C-alpha positions in Angstrom: 0.0 0.0 0.0 1.5 3.3 -1.1 1.1 6.7 0.6 -1.2 7.7 -2.2 -3.6 4.8 -1.5 -3.3 5.1 2.3 -3.4 8.9 2.8 -4.4 10.3 -0.5 -1.0 12.0 -0.9 1.8 11.1 -3.3 5.5 10.8 -2.4 6.2 13.8 -4.7 3.7 15.9 -2.8 5.3 14.9 0.5 8.8 15.8 -0.8 7.6 19.2 -2.2 6.1 19.9 1.2 9.3 19.0 3.0 11.4 21.1 0.7 9.2 24.1 1.3 8.8 23.7 5.1 11.8 22.0 6.5 14.3 23.8 8.6 18.1 23.4 8.3 20.3 22.8 11.3 21.9 26.3 10.9 18.5 28.0 10.8 17.4 26.1 13.9 20.6 26.9 15.7 20.2 30.6 14.8 16.6 30.7 16.0 17.4 28.9 19.2 20.3 31.3 19.9 18.1 34.3 19.2 15.4 33.0 21.5 17.9 32.3 24.3 19.3 35.9 23.9 15.7 37.3 24.0 14.9 35.3 27.2 18.1 36.5 28.9 17.4 40.1 28.0 13.8 39.8 29.3 15.0 38.3 32.6 17.7 40.9 33.0 15.1 43.7 32.5 12.8 42.1 35.0 15.5 41.7 37.6 16.6 45.4 37.1 13.0 46.5 37.6 12.8 44.3 40.8 16.0 45.7 42.1 14.8 49.3 41.5 11.6 48.6 43.3 13.5 47.1 46.2 15.7 50.2 46.4 12.7 52.5 46.5 11.1 50.4 49.1 14.2 50.4 51.3 14.6 54.2 51.0 10.9 54.6 52.0 11.4 52.2 55.0 14.5 54.0 56.0 12.8 57.4 56.0 10.0 56.0 58.1 12.4 54.6 60.6 14.4 57.9 60.9 11.1 59.8 61.4 10.1 57.3 64.1 13.4 57.8 65.9 13.0 61.6 65.7 9.6 61.3 67.2 10.8 59.0 70.0 13.7 61.5 70.8 11.3 64.5 70.9 9.0 62.6 73.3 12.0 61.6 75.4 11.4 57.9 74.9 14.8 57.5 73.3 17.9 59.3 74.4 20.1 61.4 72.0 23.0 58.9 72.3 20.7 56.0 71.5 19.3 57.8 68.5 22.7 58.5 67.2 23.6 54.8 67.5 20.4 54.1 65.5 21.4 56.5 62.8 24.9 55.0 62.4 23.7 51.3 62.4 
């Protein structure tokens, strides 16, 4: 039983399809390399965004802590020497 009888497709049609649609090893290697590069660039960008977000968050938390220390010093809950130790830590 031939492909023509079994699937309604001749060997010549199959070969024509393969010639038009097959990918060479070089093309595949190039595409995989490009995809790898794109993924690495995407991950790097996301990590930089995360790092920037964390820096902003840390600065905000630091400002809040310093404000709290100032309030505690003004209310005489925390001594000046203890507050200076907190600023330097």
